[in-house]
C-alpha positions in Angstrom: 45.7 227.4 6.1 49.3 228.4 6.3 52.4 226.4 5.3 54.1 224.3 7.9 56.2 221.2 8.4 56.2 218.4 10.9 59.5 217.6 12.6 60.7 214.0 12.9 62.3 213.0 16.1 65.0 210.5 17.1 62.6 207.7 18.0 60.4 205.1 16.5 57.0 206.8 16.5 54.1 207.2 18.9 50.5 206.9 19.6 48.6 209.3 21.9 45.7 208.4 24.1 42.3 210.1 23.9 41.2 211.7 27.1 37.8 213.3 27.9 39.2 216.8 27.1 41.6 216.2 24.1 42.2 213.8 21.3 45.8 212.9 20.6 47.6 211.8 17.5 48.3 208.1 16.6 50.8 206.7 14.3 51.1 203.0 13.4 53.9 200.8 12.1 53.4 199.0 8.9 56.9 197.8 8.4 56.0 194.1 9.1 52.9 194.2 6.8 52.7 193.9 3.0 50.2 196.8 2.8 51.6 199.9 1.2 49.2 202.5 2.4 51.0 205.8 3.2 51.0 205.7 7.0 53.8 207.2 9.0 55.8 204.4 10.4 55.7 204.0 14.2 56.0 201.2 16.7 55.0 202.6 20.1 52.1 204.1 22.0 53.9 207.2 23.3 57.3 208.4 24.2 59.5 211.2 25.6 61.4 212.4 22.6 64.8 213.8 23.6 67.2 212.4 26.2 68.4 214.4 29.2 72.0 215.1 29.9 73.1 213.6 33.2 76.4 215.4 33.8 79.9 214.9 32.5 80.9 212.1 34.9 80.9 208.3 34.3 77.4 206.7 34.2 77.1 203.2 35.8 75.7 200.3 34.0 72.4 200.4 36.0 72.1 204.1 35.4 72.6 203.5 31.7 69.8 200.9 31.7 67.6 203.3 33.7 68.2 206.1 31.2 67.4 203.8 28.3 64.1 202.9 30.0 63.3 206.6 30.6 63.9 207.4 27.0 61.7 204.5 25.8 57.9 204.8 25.9 57.2 201.4 27.2 60.0 201.7 29.8 58.6 205.0 31.0 55.2 203.5 31.6 56.5 200.5 33.7 59.1 202.4 35.8 56.6 205.2 36.5 53.9 202.8 37.5 56.3 200.9 39.8 57.5 204.1 41.4 53.9 205.0 42.3 53.4 201.5 43.7 56.5 201.6 46.1 55.9 205.3 47.0 59.1 206.7 45.4 57.3 208.6 42.6 58.5 212.1 43.6 61.7 211.8 41.5 59.8 210.4 38.5 57.2 213.2 38.7 60.0 215.7 38.9 61.6 214.1 35.9 58.3 214.4 34.0 57.9 218.1 34.8 61.6 218.9 34.0 60.9 217.3 30.6 58.0 219.7 30.1 60.3 222.6 31.2 62.9 221.7 28.6 60.4 221.7 25.8 58.6 224.9 26.8 57.7 227.0 23.8 58.7 230.4 25.3 60.9 232.0 27.9 57.8 233.0 29.9 56.5 229.4 30.0 59.9 228.1 31.0 60.2 230.6 33.7 56.8 229.6 35.1 57.7 225.9 35.0 61.1 226.6 36.7 59.3 228.3 39.6 56.7 225.6 39.8 59.3 222.8 39.9 61.3 224.7 42.6 58.2 225.2 44.8 57.1 221.5 44.5 60.4 219.6 44.6 63.3 221.7 45.9 62.1 224.5 48.3 62.3 223.7 52.0 59.0 222.5 53.2 57.6 221.9 49.7 54.8 219.4 49.2 56.8 216.8 47.2 60.3 217.6 48.3 62.9 215.2 47.0 64.3 213.2 49.8 67.8 212.9 48.4 68.3 216.5 47.5 71.4 218.1 49.1 71.6 221.4 50.9 74.1 222.6 48.2 71.5 222.0 45.5 68.8 223.7 47.5 71.1 226.8 48.0 71.9 226.7 44.3 68.3 226.8 43.2 67.3 229.3 45.9 69.8 231.6 44.1 68.8 230.7 40.6 65.1 231.2 41.2 65.8 234.5 42.8 67.7 235.6 39.7 64.8 234.7 37.4 62.8 237.9 38.3 65.9 240.1 37.8 66.7 238.8 34.3 63.0 238.3 33.3 63.5 234.5 32.9 66.4 234.7 30.5 68.5 232.5 32.8 65.9 229.7 32.6 67.8 227.9 29.8 67.2 224.2 28.9 70.2 223.2 31.1 68.7 225.0 34.1 67.9 221.8 36.0 70.9 219.7 34.7 72.5 219.6 38.2 69.2 218.4 39.7 68.8 215.8 36.9 72.1 214.1 38.0 70.7 213.8 41.5 67.4 212.5 40.3 68.9 209.8 38.1 71.1 208.6 41.0 68.2 208.6 43.4 65.9 206.8 41.0 68.5 204.2 40.2 69.2 203.4 43.9 65.7 203.6 45.3 63.4 202.6 42.4 65.2 200.9 39.6 67.2 198.3 41.6 64.0 197.2 43.3 62.2 197.2 39.9 64.8 194.8 38.4 64.2 192.2 41.1 60.4 192.4 40.8 57.9 190.6 38.6 57.2 193.9 36.8 60.7 193.7 35.2 59.7 190.5 33.4 56.4 192.1 32.5 58.3 195.0 30.9 60.3 192.6 28.7 57.1 191.0 27.5 55.4 194.4 26.9 58.5 195.5 24.9 58.2 192.5 22.6 54.5 192.8 22.1 54.6 196.6 21.5 57.4 196.6 19.0 56.4 193.6 17.1 52.6 193.5 16.9 51.0 197.0 16.6 49.5 197.0 13.1 46.4 198.4 11.4 44.5 195.2 12.0 44.7 195.8 15.8 42.1 198.6 15.5 38.4 199.1 14.8 37.7 202.2 12.7 34.7 204.1 14.1 34.3 207.4 12.2 36.1 210.1 10.2 37.2 213.1 12.3 38.8 215.2 9.6 40.6 215.1 6.3 42.8 217.3 4.1 45.0 217.2 1.0 47.8 215.4 2.8 46.2 213.5 5.7 43.2 211.9 7.2 42.2 211.6 10.9 39.9 208.8 12.1 38.5 207.7 15.4 39.8 204.2 16.1 39.5 201.7 19.0 42.3 199.3 19.9 40.8 195.8 20.0 43.0 194.4 22.7 42.5 197.2 25.2 39.4 199.0 24.2 41.2 202.3 24.3 40.2 205.0 21.9 42.6 206.9 19.6 42.7 209.6 17.0 44.7 208.0 14.2 46.4 210.2 11.7 46.9 208.7 8.2 49.7 210.7 6.7 50.5 211.0 3.0 54.2 210.6 2.3 54.3 213.4 -0.3 57.4 214.6 -2.2 58.9 217.9 -1.4 59.1 217.3 2.3 62.2 218.7 3.9 62.9 216.8 7.1 65.1 218.1 9.9 68.3 216.1 10.1 69.7 215.4 13.5 73.0 214.0 14.7 74.3 213.0 18.1 77.1 215.0 19.6 80.2 213.2 20.6 80.4 214.7 24.1 78.6 211.8 25.8 75.8 214.0 27.2 73.1 212.7 25.0 72.3 216.0 23.4 71.0 216.3 19.9 71.5 219.3 17.7 70.4 220.3 14.1 72.8 219.6 11.3 73.1 222.3 8.7 69.6 223.9 9.1 67.9 224.6 5.8 68.0 228.3 5.2 66.3 228.4 1.8 62.7 229.7 1.5 59.7 227.7 0.6 58.5 228.0 -3.0 55.6 225.7 -3.2 52.2 227.3 -3.9 49.9 224.8 -2.1 47.2 226.1 0.3 43.5 226.7 0.9 42.0 229.5 -1.3 41.2 232.5 0.8 43.8 231.8 3.4 47.0 232.0 1.3 49.2 235.0 1.9 50.0 237.3 -1.1 53.6 236.1 -1.3 52.3 232.6 -2.0 49.7 233.8 -4.6 52.3 236.0 -6.3 54.5 232.9 -6.7 51.8 231.4 -8.9 52.4 234.1 -11.5 56.1 233.1 -12.2 58.1 230.0 -12.8 59.3 228.2 -9.7 63.0 229.1 -10.2 62.0 232.8 -10.4 59.9 232.8 -7.1 61.5 234.7 -4.2 59.9 232.2 -1.8 58.3 232.9 1.6 58.8 232.3 5.3 56.7 231.6 8.4 55.1 235.1 7.8 52.5 233.3 5.7 51.2 231.6 8.8 50.6 235.0 10.5 48.6 236.0 7.4 46.5 232.9 7.6 45.9 233.5 11.3 44.7 237.0 10.4 42.2 235.6 7.9 41.0 233.1 10.4 40.6 235.7 13.2 38.9 238.1 10.8 36.4 235.4 9.9 35.7 234.6 13.5 35.2 238.2 14.4 33.3 239.4 11.3 31.5 236.2 10.0 33.1 236.3 6.6 36.6 236.2 5.0 38.3 239.5 4.4 39.0 239.0 0.7 36.4 236.4 -0.3 34.5 236.9 -3.5 31.4 235.5 -1.8 31.3 237.7 1.3 29.8 240.9 -0.2 26.0 240.1 -0.3 25.7 242.8 -2.9 23.7 241.8 -6.0 25.9 243.7 -8.4 29.1 242.4 -6.8 27.8 238.9 -7.2 27.3 239.5 -10.9 30.8 240.8 -11.1 32.1 237.8 -9.3 30.5 235.5 -11.8 32.4 237.3 -14.5 35.7 236.9 -12.5 35.2 233.2 -12.2 35.1 232.9 -16.0 38.5 234.4 -16.3 41.8 232.4 -16.4 43.4 231.4 -13.1 46.2 233.7 -13.7 43.9 236.7 -14.1 42.0 235.6 -11.0 45.2 235.6 -9.0 46.0 239.1 -10.1 42.6 240.3 -9.1 42.9 238.6 -5.7 46.3 240.3 -5.1 44.8 243.7 -6.1 42.0 243.2 -3.5 44.6 242.4 -0.8 46.5 245.6 -1.7 43.4 247.7 -1.3 43.0 246.5 2.3 39.8 245.5 4.2 36.8 247.2 5.7 35.4 246.2 9.1 32.0 245.9 10.7 31.0 248.6 13.2 31.1 246.3 16.2 34.9 245.8 16.1 36.9 248.0 18.5 39.9 250.1 17.3 42.3 247.7 18.9 40.7 244.7 17.1 40.8 246.5 13.8 44.4 247.5 14.2 45.3 244.0 15.2 43.7 242.5 12.1 45.1 245.1 9.8 48.6 244.4 11.0 48.2 240.7 10.6 46.8 241.3 7.1 49.7 243.5 6.1 50.6 242.7 2.4 54.3 243.3 3.1 55.7 240.4 5.2 58.4 242.6 6.7 55.8 244.8 8.4 53.4 242.1 9.3 52.6 241.7 13.0 54.7 238.9 14.6 57.2 238.9 11.7 59.7 241.4 13.1 63.2 239.9 13.1 64.1 241.3 16.5 60.8 241.1 18.4 59.3 238.0 16.8 56.2 236.7 18.6 56.7 239.1 21.5 55.4 241.8 19.2 52.2 239.8 18.7 51.8 239.3 22.5 52.4 243.0 23.3 49.6 244.3 21.0 46.9 246.3 22.8 44.3 243.8 21.6 45.7 241.4 24.3 46.1 244.0 27.1 43.8 242.0 29.4 45.5 238.6 28.7 48.0 237.3 31.2 50.2 235.2 28.9 52.1 233.5 31.7 48.8 232.2 33.3 47.5 231.2 29.8 50.6 229.2 29.0 50.4 227.5 32.4 46.7 226.7 31.7 45.4 228.6 34.7 42.8 230.6 32.7 39.3 229.2 32.1 38.0 229.9 28.6 35.0 232.2 28.5 33.3 230.1 25.9 33.1 226.3 26.2 31.2 224.8 23.2 28.9 221.8 23.9 30.3 219.1 21.6 28.5 215.9 20.8 30.0 212.7 22.0 32.1 210.6 19.6 30.4 207.6 18.1 31.2 204.3 19.7 29.7 202.3 16.9 31.9 200.4 14.5 31.3 201.6 10.9 34.1 200.0 8.8 34.9 196.3 8.6 38.6 196.9 8.0 41.2 199.5 7.3 41.0 198.8 3.6 37.2 199.2 3.7 37.6 202.6 5.4 40.3 203.8 2.9 38.2 202.8 -0.1 35.2 204.7 1.3 37.4 207.8 1.6 38.8 207.3 -1.9 35.3 207.1 -3.4 34.2 210.2 -1.6 37.3 212.2 -2.5 37.9 210.8 -6.1 37.0 214.1 -7.8 39.6 216.3 -6.1 42.4 213.9 -5.0 45.7 214.9 -6.7 48.1 212.5 -5.0 48.5 208.7 -5.1 47.8 207.5 -1.6 49.2 204.0 -2.3 52.3 204.7 -4.3 55.5 203.6 -2.5 57.6 206.6 -1.6 61.1 207.0 -2.9 63.6 205.2 -0.5 65.3 208.5 0.2 62.0 210.0 1.3 60.8 206.9 3.2 63.8 206.8 5.5 62.7 210.1 7.1 59.3 208.7 8.0 60.7 205.6 9.7 61.3 207.7 12.9 58.5 210.2 12.6 56.6 210.9 15.8 54.9 213.4 18.0 53.8 213.1 21.6 51.8 215.4 23.8 53.2 216.3 27.2 49.9 215.1 28.7 50.0 211.6 27.3 52.7 210.3 29.7 50.6 211.6 32.6 47.4 210.1 31.3 49.0 206.7 30.6 50.5 206.6 34.1 47.4 208.1 35.8 49.4 210.9 37.4 47.8 213.8 35.6 45.4 214.5 38.4 48.1 214.1 41.1 50.4 216.6 39.4 47.6 219.1 38.8 46.4 218.9 42.5 49.9 219.8 43.7 50.2 222.8 41.3 49.3 225.8 43.5 46.6 227.9 41.6 47.8 231.4 40.6 45.0 233.0 42.7 46.7 231.6 45.8 50.1 232.8 44.6 48.6 236.3 44.1 47.3 236.4 47.6 50.6 235.3 49.1 52.5 237.7 46.9 54.3 235.0 44.8 52.7 235.5 41.5 54.7 236.3 38.3 54.1 240.1 38.6 55.2 240.3 42.2 58.7 240.4 43.5 59.9 236.8 44.2 61.8 236.3 47.4 63.8 233.1 47.6 64.0 231.4 50.9 67.5 230.4 52.0 
């Protein structure tokens, strides 16, 4: 639909486990194979992407080794499992949830996570209180949590829990890691590291069925032969024109990573799905590339508007096939005979004229869609330079939505589709067999060479490309249910007066 870009991280790639409720992405490493299929390189099953700062003081050798394990996907799995076994898992669970806090997509979500972590691990009498936490730290976070309501969450910055992280690392090192090093599990970790980083290839999987495909990628349902686990494997085309995010490590010793010279130029490519492309993309097709003004993330809000219009109305807002009128269909046939350039001009003209709505749409719904389908990007909903996405959330169309509960996943969807179970039957004999089947099916519209070796300059950016869901670590460790059970439902918080819309009183 809209334009977008994936962000490479500082690690060696990942694979995400399929659970009953969600399918997660898988990337495989082909570095040790002669096959040149355009897969994103990866070596591990899952990982936590960005290291935590642990204070400005000296870090002991054992703490350094522990941090290395926590920042490695295989290490996370082993140290977390061992912590559960010896009943010292509270610090590890807290580490997991602080990780989610640091990567929260909005201030509201981060504020909710901060209060949740405080209630579970810090507050006096909490269900999973950290045994090593000092009274000074408790007093500090009593004060900080109390300030969150006054400043509407603005104080919940990514370093909000840094003082606590220092305490957690020290505690985990003394009470979990030192015992782990003297246990048989430590040797099992070494073997698992060797097996994971050296042997994960495309031959380790059975390919069951196609889940989806597009111009730059394919997603298939695969099963790992050695474990029987099911994955959604994404086969990514290494296409030219990809602008990766470059990262560098700061020299302060706190393990922070910051962007280097962020790219401020606008996108000028005109690739997209017809019917979903914003007018600023289509208008770019009418001039040479060096004359295009380019576009920003505003094109994604336009594509979202088209999608929501289609969901609410049953047809696309500017589609030439949506009228149902005989004379309009005759006119459309004439349009399709015109040159692509003329068709683009007609499409832009239709966009300028606006849209008409079915009678069943409310005024708020109509206004919401009109503002998303605003031809001028500067006035499009969600594209205001000052308000940003907050403008989108504050629209009257969402007046009944509690965004904080939604981001914390405490709202049950009103509609839950009944989906057929995924096939468990092996369809393809090999990876090559599967790819050849796709190639034969797609041969009439493929515009890219799936098997051409990328330019070395482009290839290096894919060597560390990965993405990992926050739920994967919990699923792999079997702690998802435990953490969910200790999260107090919002209904209980409302009854006790501690919900996000009530005044929060810190206990000192």
